C-alpha positions in Angstrom: 119.4 -50.3 4.3 119.2 -48.3 7.5 122.3 -46.2 7.9 125.3 -47.5 10.6 126.8 -45.6 13.6 129.8 -47.2 15.9 130.9 -45.8 18.7 134.6 -46.6 20.5 135.6 -46.0 23.7 139.9 -47.0 23.1 139.7 -50.0 25.0 142.9 -52.1 23.5 140.2 -55.2 22.3 138.2 -53.4 20.2 141.1 -52.5 18.4 143.0 -55.9 18.5 139.5 -57.9 17.9 137.9 -55.4 15.8 134.5 -54.7 17.2 132.8 -51.8 18.4 132.0 -50.8 21.8 127.8 -49.9 20.5 126.3 -49.8 17.0 123.1 -48.3 16.2 121.5 -49.5 13.7 118.1 -47.5 12.5 116.4 -47.8 16.0 118.4 -50.6 17.8 121.2 -50.1 19.6 123.8 -52.9 20.8 126.7 -52.6 23.3 128.7 -54.9 23.6 129.8 -56.6 26.2 131.8 -53.3 28.8 134.1 -53.9 31.3 136.0 -51.6 34.1 138.4 -51.1 31.6 139.5 -47.0 31.3 142.1 -46.7 28.7 144.3 -48.8 29.8 143.4 -48.9 33.5 141.3 -51.5 35.4 139.1 -49.2 37.6 137.8 -51.0 41.1 140.0 -53.1 41.5 138.5 -56.1 43.6 135.2 -54.2 43.8 132.5 -55.8 41.8 130.1 -53.3 43.1 132.0 -50.0 42.1 133.3 -52.4 38.6 129.6 -52.7 37.6 129.0 -49.0 38.2 131.7 -47.7 36.1 130.6 -50.4 33.2 126.6 -48.8 33.6 128.1 -45.3 33.4 130.7 -46.6 30.5 127.7 -47.6 28.6 125.2 -44.8 29.6 128.0 -42.3 27.3 127.3 -44.9 24.6 123.9 -44.4 24.6 124.1 -40.8 25.1 126.6 -40.9 22.0 124.2 -42.4 19.5 121.6 -40.4 20.8 119.7 -42.8 23.2 120.0 -43.5 27.0 119.7 -46.3 29.8 115.6 -45.5 29.9 115.7 -46.8 26.2 117.3 -50.3 27.6 115.7 -53.0 26.7 118.0 -55.8 28.1 121.2 -56.9 30.0 123.4 -59.2 30.5 125.0 -59.3 33.4 128.1 -61.7 32.9 130.1 -62.2 36.5 133.7 -63.6 37.7 131.8 -65.4 40.9 128.5 -65.7 41.3 128.8 -65.3 44.8 129.3 -61.5 43.9 125.9 -61.4 42.5 124.0 -59.2 45.0 126.6 -56.4 44.5 126.6 -56.1 41.1 122.6 -56.4 41.2 123.1 -54.1 44.1 124.1 -51.5 41.8 122.6 -53.0 38.7 118.8 -51.8 40.8 120.4 -48.0 41.4 120.3 -47.8 38.1 116.8 -50.1 36.1 114.7 -50.3 39.2 112.2 -47.9 37.6 113.1 -48.9 34.1 113.0 -52.9 34.7 115.2 -54.3 31.4 114.7 -57.7 30.8 117.6 -59.2 32.3 120.2 -61.8 32.6 122.6 -62.6 35.0 125.6 -66.1 35.0 128.8 -67.2 36.0 131.7 -67.2 33.7 134.7 -69.3 34.0 136.8 -66.8 33.3 137.3 -62.6 31.8 139.1 -61.2 29.7 141.3 -59.9 32.3 142.0 -61.8 35.9 141.3 -58.3 37.7 137.7 -57.8 35.8 135.0 -58.8 37.9 132.0 -58.2 35.8 131.0 -57.4 31.3 127.9 -56.1 30.8 126.2 -55.9 27.5 123.3 -54.2 26.6 120.0 -53.4 24.3 118.9 -50.9 23.9 115.6 -49.3 21.3 115.0 -45.7 20.3 110.8 -44.6 20.4 110.3 -42.8 17.3 114.2 -43.2 15.7 114.5 -41.5 12.4 115.4 -45.1 11.1 
């Protein structure tokens, strides 16, 4: 059995719903859908570009806490409240991943967990040569 390590970031939903921000099992890291919540506050309200940057930076910290970084990301999933925001979300995503080029999906969803949230991102990372 591989050791399991989890990271929480303090959003109310982690406790209420019962999930972790990120989980590492062996060399695999899964980062849960992450939004622009900082504790109880929504960052960059009305700004999908700003929210996307905030989200990826928040996810990068979770990866670091689990012994990885954005260079090991192999997959992202970007969920938008409005598909018309794809260029701004894509621009922010590209600032982090233009050289890494993970597999990625971007789609619009009917709603996110709070009406002021414009984007949610998930990612998967692998750690080469991890002690498993």
